[in-house]
C-alpha positions as CSV (number, residue, x, y, z in Angstrom):
1,M,5.7,17.2,-85.0
2,D,6.8,14.3,-82.4
3,S,6.1,15.3,-78.4
4,P,9.5,16.0,-76.3
5,R,8.6,12.8,-74.6
6,C,8.9,10.7,-77.8
7,D,12.4,11.5,-77.5
8,P,14.4,8.3,-76.6
9,S,17.3,10.8,-74.6
10,L,14.0,11.8,-72.7
11,Q,12.6,8.9,-72.0
12,A,16.5,7.1,-70.9
13,I,16.6,10.1,-68.7
14,E,13.1,9.8,-67.0
15,A,13.9,6.0,-66.6
16,V,17.1,6.6,-64.6
17,S,15.5,9.4,-62.5
18,A,12.9,6.4,-61.9
19,A,15.5,4.1,-60.9
20,V,17.0,6.8,-58.6
21,L,14.2,7.3,-57.0
22,A,13.1,3.6,-56.2
23,M,16.4,2.7,-54.5
24,S,16.6,6.1,-53.0
25,R,13.6,5.4,-50.6
26,P,14.6,2.8,-48.4
27,L,16.8,3.5,-45.6
28,E,18.1,-0.7,-44.4
29,V,21.2,-1.6,-46.5
30,R,19.6,-5.1,-48.0
31,E,16.7,-3.2,-48.9
32,V,18.7,-0.6,-50.9
33,L,20.9,-3.7,-52.3
34,R,17.7,-5.1,-53.3
35,R,16.2,-1.6,-55.1
36,I,19.6,-1.3,-56.9
37,T,19.7,-4.6,-58.1
38,A,16.1,-4.6,-59.3
39,S,16.5,-1.0,-60.7
40,A,19.4,-2.0,-63.0
41,R,17.4,-5.1,-64.1
42,E,14.5,-3.0,-65.5
43,L,16.2,0.0,-66.7
44,L,18.7,-1.7,-69.0
45,G,15.6,-4.7,-69.7
46,A,18.0,-7.3,-68.9
47,E,17.1,-11.2,-67.7
48,Y,19.3,-11.3,-64.7
49,A,20.8,-8.9,-62.3
50,A,23.1,-9.1,-59.4
51,L,25.3,-6.9,-56.7
52,G,27.8,-8.1,-54.6
53,L,29.7,-6.4,-51.8
54,P,33.4,-7.5,-50.8
55,D,34.4,-9.7,-47.7
56,D,37.8,-8.8,-46.1
57,H,39.0,-12.1,-47.9
58,G,38.3,-11.6,-51.4
59,G,35.2,-12.6,-52.2
60,F,31.4,-11.9,-51.3
61,A,30.2,-10.8,-48.0
62,Q,26.4,-10.1,-49.1
63,F,25.0,-10.6,-52.9
64,V,21.7,-9.7,-54.0
65,V,19.8,-11.4,-57.4
66,D,17.1,-10.3,-58.9
67,G,15.4,-12.1,-62.1
68,V,16.2,-16.0,-60.2
69,S,13.4,-17.3,-58.0
70,D,14.2,-18.5,-54.4
71,E,14.6,-22.1,-54.9
72,Q,16.9,-21.8,-57.8
73,W,18.9,-19.6,-55.9
74,R,19.1,-21.9,-52.8
75,A,20.3,-25.0,-55.7
76,I,22.9,-22.6,-57.1
77,G,25.3,-23.3,-54.2
78,P,27.7,-21.4,-52.6
79,L,29.0,-17.6,-53.2
80,P,31.4,-16.8,-55.8
81,R,34.7,-16.6,-53.6
82,Q,38.2,-15.8,-55.7
83,H,37.7,-17.2,-58.7
84,G,35.1,-16.6,-61.8
85,V,34.1,-13.1,-63.7
86,L,32.1,-11.9,-60.3
87,A,34.7,-12.4,-57.7
88,S,37.4,-10.5,-60.2
89,M,35.3,-7.6,-60.6
90,L,35.8,-6.4,-57.1
91,H,39.6,-5.9,-58.1
92,D,38.5,-4.2,-61.8
93,R,37.8,-0.4,-61.7
94,E,36.8,-0.5,-64.9
95,P,33.1,-1.7,-66.4
96,T,33.1,-5.4,-68.1
97,R,31.1,-6.0,-71.0
98,L,30.9,-9.1,-72.8
99,K,29.0,-10.3,-76.0
100,D,29.4,-14.2,-74.1
101,V,30.4,-14.4,-70.6
102,R,31.4,-18.1,-71.3
103,T,34.5,-17.2,-73.6
104,A,35.8,-15.2,-70.9
105,P,39.0,-16.1,-69.2
106,A,37.9,-16.0,-65.9
107,F,34.8,-17.8,-66.5
108,G,34.8,-20.7,-64.2
109,G,31.6,-22.7,-65.3
110,W,28.5,-22.6,-63.7
111,P,27.0,-24.5,-60.8
112,E,24.4,-27.4,-61.9
113,A,21.3,-25.0,-61.1
114,H,23.1,-21.6,-62.4
115,P,20.7,-20.1,-65.0
116,D,22.9,-20.0,-68.7
117,M,24.0,-16.8,-69.1
118,T,25.5,-15.3,-72.8
119,D,25.7,-11.4,-73.1
120,F,27.2,-9.5,-69.5
121,L,28.0,-6.1,-68.2
122,G,29.4,-5.6,-65.1
123,M,30.1,-2.5,-63.2
124,P,31.9,-1.3,-59.8
125,I,30.2,0.8,-57.4
126,M,33.2,3.1,-56.0
127,D,33.4,4.8,-52.9
128,G,36.3,7.1,-53.5
129,D,38.9,5.4,-54.3
130,E,37.2,2.2,-52.8
131,I,35.5,-0.5,-54.5
132,A,32.1,-0.7,-52.7
133,G,30.8,-3.3,-54.6
134,A,30.1,-4.4,-58.1
135,L,26.4,-4.6,-60.2
136,F,26.6,-7.5,-62.4
137,L,23.6,-7.7,-65.7
138,A,23.2,-10.5,-68.2
139,N,20.8,-11.6,-70.9
140,K,19.4,-8.5,-72.8
141,P,18.0,-9.3,-75.9
142,G,20.4,-8.1,-78.5
143,G,23.3,-7.9,-76.2
144,F,24.5,-4.2,-74.1
145,T,25.1,-1.1,-75.9
146,D,27.4,2.0,-75.5
147,Q,24.2,3.5,-73.9
148,D,23.8,0.6,-71.5
149,E,26.8,1.2,-70.2
150,E,26.2,5.0,-69.7
151,L,23.3,4.6,-67.9
152,L,24.3,1.9,-65.5
153,R,27.7,4.4,-64.9
154,I,25.2,7.3,-63.6
155,L,23.0,4.7,-61.8
156,V,26.1,2.8,-59.8
157,A,27.2,6.5,-59.2
158,H,23.6,7.2,-57.4
159,A,23.7,3.7,-56.0
160,A,27.1,4.4,-54.5
161,L,25.1,7.3,-52.1
162,A,22.1,5.6,-51.5
163,L,24.6,2.6,-50.1
164,G,26.4,4.7,-47.7
165,N,23.3,6.8,-46.8
166,A,22.1,3.1,-45.7
167,R,25.0,2.2,-43.9
168,L,25.4,5.8,-42.0
169,Y,21.7,5.3,-41.0
170,E,21.9,1.7,-39.7
171,R,25.3,2.9,-38.1
172,S,23.8,6.0,-36.3
173,R,20.4,3.2,-35.2
174,E,22.9,1.2,-33.6
175,L,24.5,4.1,-31.6
176,T,20.8,4.7,-31.0
177,L,19.8,1.5,-29.7
178,S,22.9,1.6,-28.0
179,G,21.9,4.2,-25.8
180,E,18.8,3.1,-25.3
181,R,20.1,0.2,-24.0
182,A,22.5,1.9,-21.6
183,R,19.6,4.5,-20.4
184,I,17.5,1.6,-19.5
185,A,19.9,0.1,-17.6
186,H,20.4,3.3,-16.0
187,D,16.9,3.3,-15.5
188,L,16.3,-0.1,-14.0
189,H,19.5,0.6,-12.0
190,D,18.2,4.0,-10.5
191,A,14.5,3.4,-10.0
192,V,13.6,-0.5,-9.7
193,S,16.5,-1.8,-8.4
194,Q,16.8,0.7,-5.6
195,K,12.8,0.0,-4.7
196,L,13.1,-3.8,-4.8
197,F,16.5,-3.3,-2.2
198,S,14.2,-1.0,0.0
199,L,11.4,-3.4,-0.1
200,R,13.5,-6.7,1.5
201,L,15.2,-4.2,4.2
202,T,11.6,-3.2,4.9
203,A,10.2,-6.8,4.6
204,R,13.4,-7.9,7.6
205,A,12.2,-5.3,9.3
206,A,8.6,-6.2,9.5
207,A,9.1,-10.1,10.1
208,K,11.5,-9.1,13.2
209,Q,9.0,-6.4,14.6
210,V,6.1,-9.0,14.1
211,D,5.9,-10.9,17.7
212,R,7.6,-7.3,19.7
213,D,5.9,-4.8,17.9
214,L,2.6,-5.4,16.2
215,A,1.5,-2.2,15.4
216,R,5.0,-1.2,13.5
217,A,5.0,-4.6,11.9
218,R,1.8,-3.1,10.1
219,E,3.2,-0.1,9.1
220,N,6.5,-1.9,7.8
221,L,4.1,-4.3,5.9
222,A,2.1,-1.3,4.2
223,E,5.4,0.4,3.1
224,V,6.1,-3.5,2.0
225,A,3.0,-2.7,-0.3
226,R,4.0,1.0,-1.5
227,L,7.2,0.2,-2.6
228,A,6.2,-3.1,-4.5
229,A,3.6,-0.9,-6.7
230,E,6.0,1.7,-7.4
231,A,8.2,-1.2,-8.8
232,A,5.6,-2.3,-10.6
233,D,5.0,0.9,-12.0
234,E,8.7,1.4,-12.6
235,L,9.0,-1.8,-14.2
236,R,6.1,-1.3,-16.9
237,A,7.3,1.9,-17.9
238,V,10.7,0.7,-18.9
239,V,9.0,-2.2,-20.2
240,V,7.3,0.0,-22.6
241,E,10.7,1.3,-23.8
242,L,12.1,-1.5,-24.3
243,R,8.9,-3.0,-26.8
244,P,7.2,0.0,-28.8
245,A,4.8,-0.5,-31.4
246,A,6.6,-1.1,-34.8
247,L,6.4,2.7,-36.3
248,E,6.6,0.5,-39.8
249,E,3.4,-1.0,-39.4
250,D,1.6,1.3,-37.5
251,G,2.5,4.6,-38.1
252,L,3.2,7.2,-35.3
253,V,-0.5,8.1,-34.4
254,A,-1.3,4.3,-33.3
255,T,2.0,4.2,-32.0
256,L,1.8,6.9,-29.4
257,A,-1.6,5.9,-28.6
258,S,-0.8,2.9,-27.5
259,Q,1.5,3.7,-25.8
260,V,0.0,6.2,-24.2
261,Q,-3.0,3.7,-23.4
262,V,-0.3,1.7,-21.8
263,L,0.8,4.2,-19.5
264,D,-2.6,5.5,-18.6
265,R,-3.4,1.9,-17.1
266,A,0.0,1.6,-15.5
267,H,0.5,4.8,-13.6
268,S,-2.1,6.6,-11.0
269,A,-1.9,9.8,-13.2
270,K,-4.5,10.6,-16.2
271,V,-2.9,10.0,-19.4
272,A,-5.0,10.7,-22.1
273,F,-4.1,11.4,-26.1
274,T,-5.6,13.5,-28.9
275,A,-4.5,13.7,-32.8
276,T,-6.0,16.1,-35.3
277,G,-4.7,16.1,-39.3
278,V,-1.3,14.4,-38.8
279,R,0.2,13.0,-42.2
280,A,2.9,10.2,-42.4
281,L,6.1,11.5,-42.1
282,P,9.8,9.7,-43.4
283,A,10.7,7.1,-40.9
284,A,13.3,9.5,-39.2
285,Q,10.8,12.0,-37.7
286,E,8.1,10.1,-36.7
287,A,11.2,8.0,-34.5
288,A,12.5,11.1,-33.5
289,V,8.5,12.4,-32.4
290,L,8.1,9.6,-30.5
291,R,11.2,9.2,-28.7
292,V,10.7,13.1,-27.8
293,A,6.8,12.0,-26.4
294,Q,8.4,9.1,-24.6
295,E,11.0,11.3,-22.5
296,A,8.8,13.7,-21.6
297,L,6.0,11.8,-20.7
298,H,8.9,9.2,-18.6
299,N,9.2,13.3,-16.9
300,A,5.9,13.5,-16.2
301,L,5.0,10.7,-14.5
302,R,8.1,9.6,-12.6
303,H,9.7,13.2,-11.9
304,A,6.8,16.0,-11.6
305,G,4.2,13.5,-9.5
306,A,1.6,15.2,-12.2
307,E,-2.0,14.1,-11.8
308,T,-2.5,14.5,-15.6
309,V,-0.7,14.5,-18.5
310,A,-2.3,15.5,-21.8
311,V,-0.5,14.3,-25.5
312,T,-1.4,16.2,-28.6
313,L,-0.2,15.7,-32.0
314,T,-1.4,18.0,-34.8
315,G,-0.8,18.3,-38.5
316,T,0.9,21.5,-39.5
317,A,0.3,23.6,-42.9
318,G,3.4,22.4,-44.0
319,R,2.7,19.4,-43.9
320,G,4.6,18.2,-40.9
321,V,3.4,18.1,-37.2
322,R,3.5,19.3,-33.9
323,L,3.8,17.3,-30.9
324,T,2.9,18.6,-27.3
325,V,2.8,16.9,-23.8
326,R,1.6,19.2,-21.1
327,D,1.4,17.8,-17.3
328,D,0.0,19.9,-13.9
329,G,3.2,18.7,-11.9
330,R,5.3,20.2,-9.6
331,G,7.6,21.9,-12.2
332,F,11.1,22.9,-12.2
333,D,13.5,25.7,-13.2
334,P,15.3,24.9,-16.2
335,E,18.2,26.7,-15.5
336,S,18.6,25.2,-12.0
337,V,18.6,22.0,-13.4
338,R,21.0,22.3,-15.9
339,R,23.3,23.8,-13.4
340,A,22.8,21.2,-11.2
341,G,23.5,18.6,-14.3
342,R,20.1,17.0,-13.6
343,H,19.2,17.2,-17.0
344,L,15.9,14.6,-17.1
345,G,16.3,14.2,-20.5
346,L,16.6,17.5,-22.5
347,V,19.9,16.9,-23.9
348,S,18.5,14.0,-25.3
349,M,15.2,15.5,-27.1
350,R,16.7,18.2,-28.1
351,D,19.5,16.3,-30.0
352,R,16.4,14.0,-31.7
353,A,14.9,17.4,-32.4
354,A,17.9,18.7,-33.9
355,A,18.8,15.7,-36.2
356,V,15.7,15.8,-38.1
357,G,15.1,20.0,-38.7
358,G,13.0,20.1,-35.2
359,R,12.5,22.8,-33.0
360,L,12.0,21.9,-29.5
361,S,11.2,24.2,-26.5
362,L,10.0,24.1,-22.8
363,D,8.5,25.9,-20.5
364,S,8.0,25.2,-17.0
365,A,8.3,26.8,-13.6
366,P,8.0,25.4,-9.7
367,G,4.7,24.7,-8.9
368,R,2.7,25.3,-12.1
369,G,3.4,22.2,-14.7
370,T,5.5,21.5,-17.6
371,L,5.1,22.0,-21.1
372,V,7.4,20.1,-23.9
373,E,6.6,21.1,-27.7
374,L,8.0,20.0,-30.3
375,E,7.6,21.0,-34.4
376,V,9.2,18.6,-37.0
377,P,8.8,19.8,-40.5
378,G,7.0,17.6,-43.3
379,A,9.3,15.7,-45.4
């Protein structure tokens, strides 16, 4: 009796499942397009595959290929516009299957460097009632079959979801970056620029008092030195926000450790970091943990007057992570801060936690420091 794994239908399901998983993991649109194209080519055993997204003028805004070398692709030249079999599929909601694409009425010939293709299968990628793109395959030994068409139809349905999720992710990231830029601009205006303005006025006063009141001039010069040091600290903190280590390359533990080390050098407060049993998390969760840690550190170092700040990252039983940021600063009454409209980034931290299914808690009171704790579930 044959093993169930030898069943061709089961093998096809497993192949589709592997292809769907491969194209669903990445978050960036370009990488999703590349994975969809490669997965389709591998699934159907074709020599070439391509995926095109439409622009607003009947041509392609993006075009990804698999099975063609970079040198060959550069030599092919411009993308097809409003003619040819490929471009016509941006307007056709039905799949196109041809034994020889060169005999199709819409075929307009190849560029000189284009590989020769015969059998062809194209499938639109639908987003509701709109054509979001088109996937093309060519040159399968023995030609494309009804089963190939059905497998591609299933893959394309999942491809539409993966592409939609990637676009939402990139849009969310753009909004987050825009918000970060606005926050950093606000920080520069409220902190650094105001200190520099005070420094300039104090320096002018000292210059006028040098000949009339030397003792007072010395006091003002000491104040200039103090303001300059504070402005430098503020600027270093903003630079750390602008240039965090890449989570994709270094991971959460190394990234957070590096930032804590920089802050420890830049501030008079002692800033320490420990990590225990932390596993890799999805990119969105690691980004949320990093940003909450940054916000809590920002509050401790700029508002709390803390002498020590301890940052701890601990793996949890559910493969998640728990972040704690504890300082010995002046503390505050969270309810009073909320009523006064001064949020100290609390809303931002809670929003980041909620966005990844995490739970944020804050414990503080005047005179006894602050503890921020974030727990994020595993993947």
